[in-house]
Legacy VTK file of the C-alpha trace (Angstrom):
# vtk DataFile Version 3.0
C-alpha trace
ASCII
DATASET POLYDATA
POINTS 74 float
8.954 28.956 -3.503
5.320 29.418 -5.204
5.415 26.691 -7.035
5.316 24.385 -4.566
3.111 26.289 -2.287
-0.128 24.118 -3.995
1.368 20.146 -3.646
2.387 21.457 -0.427
-0.534 22.033 1.371
-1.744 18.931 -0.430
1.188 16.933 1.384
0.095 18.402 4.356
-3.309 18.027 3.968
-2.961 14.425 3.157
-1.078 13.903 5.718
-4.099 15.515 8.613
-5.983 12.607 6.949
-4.331 10.098 7.496
-4.010 11.403 11.091
-7.771 11.322 10.956
-8.318 8.249 9.780
-5.538 6.474 12.204
-7.020 8.346 15.481
-10.440 6.986 14.613
-9.127 3.518 13.435
-7.589 3.305 17.265
-10.506 3.773 18.965
-11.965 0.374 17.492
-8.727 -2.051 18.571
-9.063 -0.752 22.434
-10.999 -3.699 23.461
-13.590 -3.170 26.322
-13.068 -5.593 29.075
-9.648 -3.477 29.878
-6.764 -6.054 29.069
-4.605 -4.567 26.549
-4.224 -7.447 23.339
-2.810 -6.998 19.885
-5.232 -7.160 16.905
-4.535 -10.445 14.921
-4.203 -7.902 12.639
-1.986 -5.535 13.739
-0.190 -8.834 15.061
0.835 -10.218 11.464
1.400 -6.765 10.010
3.102 -4.378 12.152
4.023 -1.759 9.944
0.842 -0.948 7.922
-0.054 0.733 10.718
1.884 2.572 11.810
0.677 6.073 11.070
4.377 6.948 11.842
6.551 5.275 9.013
3.099 6.357 6.398
3.711 9.623 7.216
7.950 9.764 7.233
7.275 7.657 3.386
5.034 10.509 2.098
7.611 13.267 3.555
10.103 11.588 1.734
9.019 11.432 -1.657
8.165 15.185 -1.498
10.819 15.707 -0.431
12.538 13.196 -3.574
10.735 14.730 -5.974
11.773 18.260 -5.154
15.609 17.709 -4.687
15.646 15.378 -8.275
13.457 18.673 -9.671
15.846 21.712 -8.792
18.695 18.632 -9.639
17.538 18.318 -13.356
16.184 22.131 -13.700
19.432 23.599 -12.601
LINES 1 75
74 0 1 2 3 4 5 6 7 8 9 10 11 12 13 14 15 16 17 18 19 20 21 22 23 24 25 26 27 28 29 30 31 32 33 34 35 36 37 38 39 40 41 42 43 44 45 46 47 48 49 50 51 52 53 54 55 56 57 58 59 60 61 62 63 64 65 66 67 68 69 70 71 72 73
């Protein structure tokens, strides 16, 4: 398991950075007049700014690398 320590730390830092960046970006999307409107950019690409899907994608790629590593090394 020692071989995966640093890649796992890197993936965790990447996920944390995505979470921080998306939370900062979401602050600017709330209108100040109180009206709850969906921005045009999000309306056109609803999956683009979904941090949950981005994190799931990164996790699946990392787990896939680990699985294929052990599948072909043994």
